[in-house]
N, C-alpha and C positions, 0 to 999 in steps of 0.2 A: 504493500500500499504506500509506503514512504517513497518508493521509487516513482510511482505514478504521480504523486503529489508534486514531486520535483519537476516532472514533465509538464504537468498542467501549469504550474507556477511560471515555468520558463516561457511557455507560449503566451500566457496572460501578460507578463511583464514585457515581453518583447513586442507583442502586437500593440499594447498600449503605448509604449515608447515610440515605435516607428510610425504609428498612426498620426502622430503630431509632427512628423518630419516633412519638410518641403524640399529637401536636398538629397539626391541619391547617395552622395558620399557620407552624409550623416546617417542614413539608413545602414550603410555598410559598416560604419564604425560602431553603431549601437549593436548591430548583429554580432560583430566580432567580440565585443566586450561581454555581451549577454551570454553567448555560447561558452566562452572561456570560463566565465564565472559559474554558469549552471552546471557544467561538466567538471569543474574543478580541474581544468586541463592546463598544460603548460602554455598553450597559445592557440590562437584561432586566427585565420586569415580569410579575406574575401577578395576574389579575383574576378575581373571581367575580361571577356575575350576581345582582343583587338583583331578584327576581321582582316585588316590589311597585312599586319605582320605575322598573324597566326600565333601570337603569344598571349599568355594570360598575364594581364597587367594587375598588379597589386593595387587595390583600392583602399583597403583598411586592414589593420591587424591589431592584435592585442596580445601581449606577453612574449613576443619575439624580439630578438635584438636587431639592430640596424644591419650588423654584419650578415646575419642570416637572410634578412629581407633583401639585401643587395647582392646576393650570391651570384646572380646572373639571370638571364632570361629563361622564362618557363615556356617551352614550346607546346602549344596547344595540341598539335597533331602528334607529338612524340611523348608527351607526358603521360601520367597516369590517367586512366580513361574516364574519370568522372565528368570531365567537361567535354570530351570528345564523343563518348558513346552514351551519355545520359544515364549512367548506372553508378551506384555508390561503390566506392573502393576502400576497403579496410585492409590496412597493412599492419600486421602484428609487429614485424621487425624491419625497420627501415634500412638497417645495415645489411640485410640479407635478401633484398628484393630488387630485381633488375629494373622495375619500373621507376625507381627513385632516380632522378636526374642528378642530384647533388648529395650523395650519401655521406661524404666526409664532412660537409658543412652541417648536415643533420646531426652527425655524431658530436661535433664541436658544440652545437647548440644544445645538446642534451635531449634530443628527440628520440624516443624509442618506437612509438607507434603513430599512425596517421590514419584519419578517416576523412575521405573527401566525397562530397556529393555535388551534383550539378545544381546550378542556379538556372532555373527555367522560367521563361515568361512567354506566354502566347505560343507555346510549343516550340520555342527557340531556345537553345542553350546559350545563355548570355554570360556564364561564368561558372565559378566553382567556390564552394565553401569548404574549408579544410580545418580540422581540429587536430592538434598535436599533443601527445602525452609524453611525459618524462619517464614514465615506467611502462613496461610492456602492458598492453591493454587489449584484451579480447573483446572487441565491440559486440554488444548484444543487438538483437533485432530491434529492440526498443530504442537503443542509442542511435541506430541507423535511421529508424523511422522519424525520430525526433529531429535529427539533423536535416533529413529531407524536408520535413514540414517547415522548419525554420528557413531553409533555402528557398522554398516556394513562396513563403511570406515575404522574404527579402526581395526576391525577383519581382513580385507584384508591387511591393512598396516602391522599389526603384522606378518601375514603369509609371506608377501613379505620380511620382515626383517629377519625372520628365514630362508627363502630360500636363501637370499643373504649371510647370515652367513654360511650356509651349502655349498653354492657354493664356497665361499672363502676358507673354510676349505678343501674341495675336491681338489681345485687347489693346495693348499699348500702340501697336501699329495701326489698328483701326481708328483709335482716337486721334493719332497724328494725321492720318489720311483725311479724316473728317474736316479738320481745320475750321477756320472761321467762315469760309465762303460757301460751305455745303448747305447747311440747314441749321436751324435753331428752334428752340421751343417757342420763342416769341414771334416767329415770322408767320 
């Protein structure tokens, strides 16, 4: 029962926080911090796919050092499959898995296990949400399901923020186009 309470509390806190965001980067940061805290993990990061470079670009992270975060590009088509194939990837031992692009940097950072899930919006993979543990972690189906739910919420919230920004920009453009010569309430 206690485990389920943690899951429900995480979803409630996260959705409450990101429902008030108007910026996609803020959504990503709140997501990373919330996931790290809820799972009591070493760290969490949110990546978005750059369709031109085919790399995952870091948008937000919590608990990871700058050295680790700046280790090098993460190639979308060559990295672990959560962002490419839209499936969760649980890696128990990052030092003994060929899918890890930078195992030595992971060792130096003190990362033992990794769970990555896709961030999906409107049936498009827009990024990846990853959680890192300092000790070996056999991720449960509940862990995976919760992280997938959080990633879906994150993707929807980022899209909502982008739409909100687009909407605000459109209104400003229309106001400027209207000008003084077009019409007025007193004419």
